[in-house]
Residue frames as qw, qx, qy, qz and C-alpha x, y, z in Angstrom:
[[0.000, 0.886, 0.464, 0.000, 0.00, 0.00, 0.00],
 [0.319, -0.795, 0.072, 0.511, 2.85, 2.39, 0.81],
 [0.655, 0.690, 0.127, 0.281, 4.12, 4.37, -2.14],
 [0.114, -0.954, 0.262, -0.087, 6.68, 6.36, -0.12],
 [0.215, -0.629, 0.746, -0.040, 9.12, 3.70, 1.03],
 [0.731, 0.219, -0.596, -0.252, 9.83, 0.38, -0.61],
 [0.619, -0.035, -0.759, 0.201, 9.44, -2.71, 1.62],
 [0.009, -0.036, -0.580, 0.814, 7.98, -0.63, 4.46],
 [0.324, -0.478, -0.690, -0.436, 4.35, -1.22, 5.36],
 [0.047, -0.043, 0.488, -0.871, 2.33, 0.90, 7.76],
 [0.327, -0.521, -0.726, -0.306, -1.12, 0.52, 9.24],
 [0.169, -0.258, 0.332, -0.891, -2.98, 3.07, 11.36],
 [0.489, -0.400, -0.754, -0.180, -5.59, 1.75, 13.79],
 [0.411, -0.644, 0.119, -0.634, -7.51, 2.68, 16.94],
 [0.574, -0.069, -0.747, 0.329, -6.63, 1.29, 20.33],
 [0.504, -0.777, -0.141, -0.350, -8.32, 1.88, 23.67],
 [0.537, 0.222, -0.553, 0.598, -5.79, 2.71, 26.37],
 [0.515, -0.714, -0.435, 0.190, -6.08, 3.30, 30.10],
 [0.163, 0.785, -0.148, 0.579, -5.17, 6.82, 31.20],
 [0.367, 0.068, -0.642, 0.669, -3.64, 7.86, 34.51],
 [0.341, -0.223, 0.138, -0.903, -6.94, 9.51, 35.45],
 [0.104, -0.250, -0.949, 0.165, -9.76, 8.03, 37.49],
 [0.335, -0.577, -0.438, -0.603, -13.48, 8.66, 37.86],
 [0.395, -0.561, 0.308, -0.659, -15.02, 9.65, 41.19],
 [0.927, -0.243, 0.101, -0.268, -15.69, 5.97, 41.93],
 [0.414, -0.611, 0.648, 0.188, -11.96, 5.17, 41.41],
 [0.826, 0.334, 0.437, 0.121, -12.62, 3.42, 38.11],
 [0.404, -0.294, 0.403, 0.767, -9.94, 4.13, 35.47],
 [0.461, 0.737, 0.081, -0.487, -10.68, 6.38, 32.52],
 [0.649, 0.070, 0.614, 0.444, -10.01, 4.97, 29.05],
 [0.318, 0.737, -0.100, -0.588, -9.49, 6.84, 25.77],
 [0.844, 0.395, 0.323, 0.168, -9.22, 5.84, 22.16],
 [0.186, -0.741, 0.399, 0.507, -5.86, 6.65, 20.56],
 [0.773, 0.607, -0.140, -0.120, -4.63, 6.34, 16.98],
 [0.660, -0.473, 0.525, 0.254, -1.76, 3.89, 16.75],
 [0.580, 0.658, -0.407, -0.254, 0.61, 2.99, 13.93],
 [0.861, -0.197, 0.449, 0.137, 2.10, -0.39, 13.15],
 [0.376, 0.783, -0.431, -0.244, 5.19, -0.32, 10.90],
 [0.894, -0.100, 0.419, 0.122, 6.64, -3.49, 9.37],
 [0.184, 0.724, -0.551, -0.372, 9.69, -3.88, 7.18],
 [0.929, 0.261, -0.207, -0.162, 9.96, -6.78, 4.74],
 [0.798, 0.215, -0.466, 0.315, 12.40, -9.49, 5.92],
 [0.094, 0.357, -0.551, 0.748, 12.61, -7.91, 9.38],
 [0.428, -0.422, -0.798, 0.041, 10.83, -9.45, 12.34],
 [0.155, -0.274, -0.417, 0.853, 10.79, -6.20, 14.31],
 [0.037, -0.695, -0.597, -0.399, 7.48, -4.38, 14.40],
 [0.057, 0.055, -0.272, 0.959, 7.04, -0.78, 15.50],
 [0.305, -0.608, -0.686, -0.260, 3.71, -0.39, 17.30],
 [0.266, -0.274, -0.386, 0.840, 3.08, 2.93, 19.04],
 [0.178, 0.797, 0.404, -0.413, 0.85, 6.00, 19.25],
 [0.546, 0.542, 0.355, 0.532, 0.83, 7.71, 15.85],
 [0.253, -0.583, -0.050, 0.771, 2.46, 11.11, 15.55],
 [0.418, 0.811, 0.061, -0.406, 1.93, 13.86, 12.99],
 [0.017, 0.626, -0.680, -0.381, 5.21, 12.89, 11.34],
 [0.386, 0.053, 0.918, 0.077, 3.78, 9.37, 10.73],
 [0.475, 0.685, 0.481, -0.273, 0.77, 10.87, 8.97],
 [0.263, 0.842, -0.286, -0.375, 3.11, 12.85, 6.74],
 [0.176, -0.449, 0.844, 0.235, 5.42, 9.88, 6.15],
 [0.137, 0.179, 0.959, 0.171, 2.56, 7.51, 5.25],
 [0.337, 0.185, 0.057, -0.921, -0.17, 9.75, 3.78],
 [0.551, 0.007, -0.638, -0.538, -1.90, 7.01, 1.72],
 [0.427, -0.180, -0.859, 0.217, -2.12, 4.68, 4.71],
 [0.011, 0.235, 0.495, -0.836, -3.39, 7.47, 6.93],
 [0.436, 0.115, -0.222, -0.864, -6.04, 8.41, 4.37],
 [0.536, -0.095, -0.803, -0.242, -7.12, 4.76, 4.21],
 [0.256, -0.227, -0.763, 0.548, -7.45, 4.78, 8.02],
 [0.203, 0.216, 0.202, -0.933, -9.53, 7.99, 7.93],
 [0.519, 0.058, -0.495, -0.695, -11.77, 6.59, 5.18],
 [0.475, -0.148, -0.867, 0.007, -12.30, 3.31, 7.04],
 [0.050, -0.231, -0.624, 0.745, -13.38, 5.24, 10.15],
 [0.404, 0.164, -0.089, -0.896, -16.03, 7.00, 8.06],
 [0.558, -0.006, -0.729, -0.397, -17.23, 3.66, 6.72],
 [0.283, -0.149, -0.861, 0.395, -17.46, 2.23, 10.24],
 [0.170, 0.225, 0.398, -0.873, -19.75, 5.07, 11.23],
 [0.517, 0.194, -0.286, -0.783, -22.10, 4.26, 8.34],
 [0.736, -0.013, -0.619, -0.276, -22.77, 0.65, 9.25],
 [0.838, -0.518, 0.052, -0.162, -22.80, -1.95, 11.99],
 [0.054, 0.730, -0.678, 0.072, -19.18, -2.32, 13.18],
 [0.772, 0.117, -0.621, -0.071, -17.95, -5.89, 12.95],
 [0.250, 0.196, -0.755, 0.573, -16.58, -5.76, 16.49],
 [0.460, -0.035, 0.418, -0.782, -20.19, -5.37, 17.70],
 [0.798, 0.156, -0.365, -0.452, -21.28, -8.37, 15.66],
 [0.579, -0.492, 0.593, -0.269, -21.13, -11.27, 18.10],
 [0.960, 0.173, 0.180, -0.123, -21.03, -14.11, 15.57],
 [0.645, 0.646, -0.345, 0.221, -17.41, -13.59, 14.50],
 [0.835, -0.388, -0.103, 0.377, -14.39, -14.97, 16.30],
 [0.262, -0.829, 0.221, 0.442, -11.29, -12.85, 16.91],
 [0.463, -0.154, 0.673, 0.556, -9.58, -14.61, 13.99],
 [0.325, 0.620, 0.650, 0.296, -12.52, -13.95, 11.67],
 [0.046, -0.961, -0.169, 0.216, -12.58, -10.29, 12.75],
 [0.348, -0.640, 0.426, 0.536, -8.88, -9.91, 12.01],
 [0.454, 0.170, 0.732, 0.478, -9.32, -11.62, 8.64],
 [0.209, 0.839, 0.491, 0.107, -12.09, -9.12, 7.78],
 [0.185, -0.912, 0.080, 0.358, -9.96, -6.16, 8.88],
 [0.477, -0.317, 0.597, 0.562, -7.10, -7.47, 6.75],
 [0.319, 0.401, 0.715, 0.475, -9.49, -7.44, 3.77],
 [0.023, -0.029, -0.003, -0.999, -10.61, -3.87, 4.64],
 [0.436, -0.487, -0.627, -0.424, -14.07, -5.06, 5.66],
 [0.075, 0.172, -0.527, 0.829, -15.15, -3.05, 8.69],
 [0.517, 0.006, 0.288, -0.806, -18.96, -3.36, 8.84],
 [0.536, 0.187, 0.808, -0.156, -21.58, -6.09, 8.69],
 [0.572, 0.714, 0.178, -0.362, -23.04, -4.36, 5.65],
 [0.229, 0.714, -0.599, -0.280, -19.69, -4.49, 3.82],
 [0.275, -0.231, 0.933, -0.007, -19.27, -8.16, 4.66],
 [0.579, 0.405, 0.649, -0.280, -22.77, -8.99, 3.45],
 [0.520, 0.782, 0.041, -0.341, -22.26, -7.13, 0.18],
 [0.106, -0.571, 0.720, 0.380, -18.99, -8.67, -1.01],
 [0.719, 0.294, -0.442, -0.449, -19.31, -10.96, -4.00],
 [0.963, -0.197, 0.144, -0.118, -19.48, -14.72, -3.46],
 [0.814, 0.421, -0.205, 0.343, -16.23, -15.10, -5.41],
 [0.120, 0.678, -0.414, 0.596, -14.43, -12.59, -3.21],
 [0.700, -0.499, 0.286, -0.424, -15.88, -14.22, -0.08],
 [0.998, 0.018, 0.008, 0.064, -14.51, -17.59, -1.20],
 [0.597, 0.566, -0.299, 0.484, -11.10, -16.14, -2.04],
 [0.079, -0.604, 0.444, -0.657, -10.85, -14.47, 1.39],
 [0.400, -0.142, -0.884, 0.196, -12.32, -17.57, 3.09],
 [0.163, 0.083, 0.418, -0.890, -15.24, -15.48, 4.37],
 [0.347, -0.201, -0.679, -0.616, -18.15, -17.23, 2.66],
 [0.414, -0.473, -0.766, 0.138, -19.80, -18.54, 5.86],
 [0.207, -0.400, -0.331, 0.829, -19.29, -15.17, 7.52],
 [0.153, 0.014, -0.359, -0.920, -20.89, -13.42, 4.52],
 [0.413, -0.363, -0.753, -0.362, -23.92, -15.71, 4.77],
 [0.388, -0.494, -0.631, 0.456, -24.19, -15.05, 8.53],
 [0.090, -0.256, -0.061, 0.961, -23.95, -11.30, 7.92],
 [0.284, -0.164, -0.549, -0.768, -26.76, -11.49, 5.34],
 [0.458, -0.460, -0.760, -0.033, -28.90, -13.43, 7.80],
 [0.305, -0.395, -0.428, 0.754, -28.15, -10.85, 10.50],
 [0.077, 0.113, -0.168, -0.976, -29.26, -8.00, 8.21],
 [0.392, -0.294, -0.696, -0.525, -32.42, -9.89, 7.19],
 [0.440, -0.483, -0.702, 0.283, -33.26, -10.48, 10.86],
 [0.181, -0.316, -0.221, 0.905, -32.61, -6.82, 11.64],
 [0.218, -0.067, -0.411, -0.883, -34.88, -5.75, 8.77],
 [0.466, -0.395, -0.753, -0.245, -37.62, -8.14, 9.89],
 [0.380, -0.441, -0.573, 0.578, -37.25, -6.91, 13.47],
 [0.037, -0.170, 0.005, 0.985, -37.53, -3.28, 12.32],
 [0.350, -0.223, -0.574, -0.706, -40.68, -4.05, 10.34],
 [0.502, -0.466, -0.727, 0.055, -42.24, -5.82, 13.35],
 [0.302, -0.340, -0.382, 0.804, -41.18, -2.97, 15.63],
 [0.126, -0.016, -0.231, -0.965, -42.87, -0.47, 13.30],
 [0.468, -0.364, -0.676, -0.439, -46.10, -2.53, 13.30],
 [0.481, -0.450, -0.645, 0.387, -46.03, -2.71, 17.10],
 [0.151, -0.208, -0.160, 0.953, -45.53, 1.05, 17.35],
 [0.300, -0.175, -0.437, -0.830, -48.50, 1.60, 15.04],
 [0.536, -0.422, -0.720, -0.127, -50.62, -0.78, 17.13],
 [0.387, -0.357, -0.503, 0.685, -49.60, 1.00, 20.33],
 [0.043, 0.063, -0.062, -0.995, -50.58, 4.37, 18.86],
 [0.444, -0.288, -0.595, -0.604, -53.95, 2.94, 17.76],
 [0.544, -0.432, -0.695, 0.185, -54.52, 1.51, 21.23],
 [0.241, -0.238, -0.315, 0.887, -53.58, 4.82, 22.86],
 [0.233, -0.086, -0.275, -0.929, -56.09, 6.65, 20.64],
 [0.554, -0.355, -0.674, -0.335, -58.79, 4.08, 21.40],
 [0.482, -0.344, -0.618, 0.518, -57.98, 4.28, 25.12],
 [0.057, -0.115, -0.123, 0.984, -58.27, 8.09, 25.04],
 [0.401, -0.213, -0.473, -0.755, -61.63, 7.81, 23.23],
 [0.585, -0.391, -0.710, -0.018, -62.91, 5.35, 25.85],
 [0.331, -0.261, -0.467, 0.777, -61.76, 7.65, 28.68],
 [0.159, -0.026, -0.112, -0.981, -63.68, 10.51, 27.08],
 [0.536, -0.293, -0.611, -0.503, -66.79, 8.32, 26.78],
 [0.533, -0.360, -0.685, 0.341, -66.50, 7.23, 30.43],
 [0.157, -0.173, -0.267, 0.935, -66.11, 10.84, 31.52],
 [0.335, -0.140, -0.337, -0.869, -69.17, 11.80, 29.46],
 [0.589, -0.353, -0.701, -0.194, -71.19, 8.96, 31.05],
 [0.402, -0.297, -0.575, 0.647, -70.11, 10.09, 34.53],
 [0.057, 0.073, 0.046, -0.995, -71.28, 13.60, 33.74],
 [0.486, -0.225, -0.537, -0.652, -74.57, 12.28, 32.35],
 [0.570, -0.343, -0.731, 0.151, -75.04, 10.14, 35.47],
 [0.219, -0.210, -0.411, 0.860, -74.42, 13.19, 37.72],
 [0.276, -0.033, -0.192, -0.941, -77.03, 15.14, 35.79],
 [0.564, -0.248, -0.691, -0.378, -79.48, 12.24, 36.02],
 [0.490, -0.319, -0.704, 0.404, -79.09, 11.87, 39.83],
 [0.044, -0.007, -0.229, 0.972, -79.87, 15.54, 40.46]]
C-alpha cells in the first residue's frame, strides 16, 4: 500500500488505552488513541506505538485509508459489535478492509470464497435480514400501540361523558 518507502508497510488503527486519570468511583478512565504499526519486509521487528503527525506525513496514503475506514465504520454496523465472528474472523475481515456487517454482506461470493469469508458473509446477510424483519415488526407494534392509545383516550372521554350524564341524572 505504501508508495513512499519500498518494503515498508504501515497501518494506522484505533486502540483503547487506560489513562492515569480516574473517575469519582476510582474506576480508570479509558481513551481511544490512533496507533501505527510499521513493518519492514524481511525484518521481524514491528514498531507499534501511538501515531504522531510525522507518521501521517510519512505515510499519507495509509493514513487516508485509516480515515476513510473510520467513516465507513460510522455508516454501518461495526464488525466488532457483531457477536457471531471470532477474533480470527474479525482480524481476517480487517485485513481485507471489511469493517462493517453491511460491507461483509455485500462482497461478491467469489471474493468471499477467495478471502475464506463465505460462511461469515452468509451469517452477515442473515443478521441483516433479521434486523430488517425486526424493524418491520417494531414499526407494526408502534402503530398498534398508537392505535390503542387513541382508542384508550376515546374510551376515557366516553367514560367521563357517562359520569357527567349520570351526575345530571341523579340531580
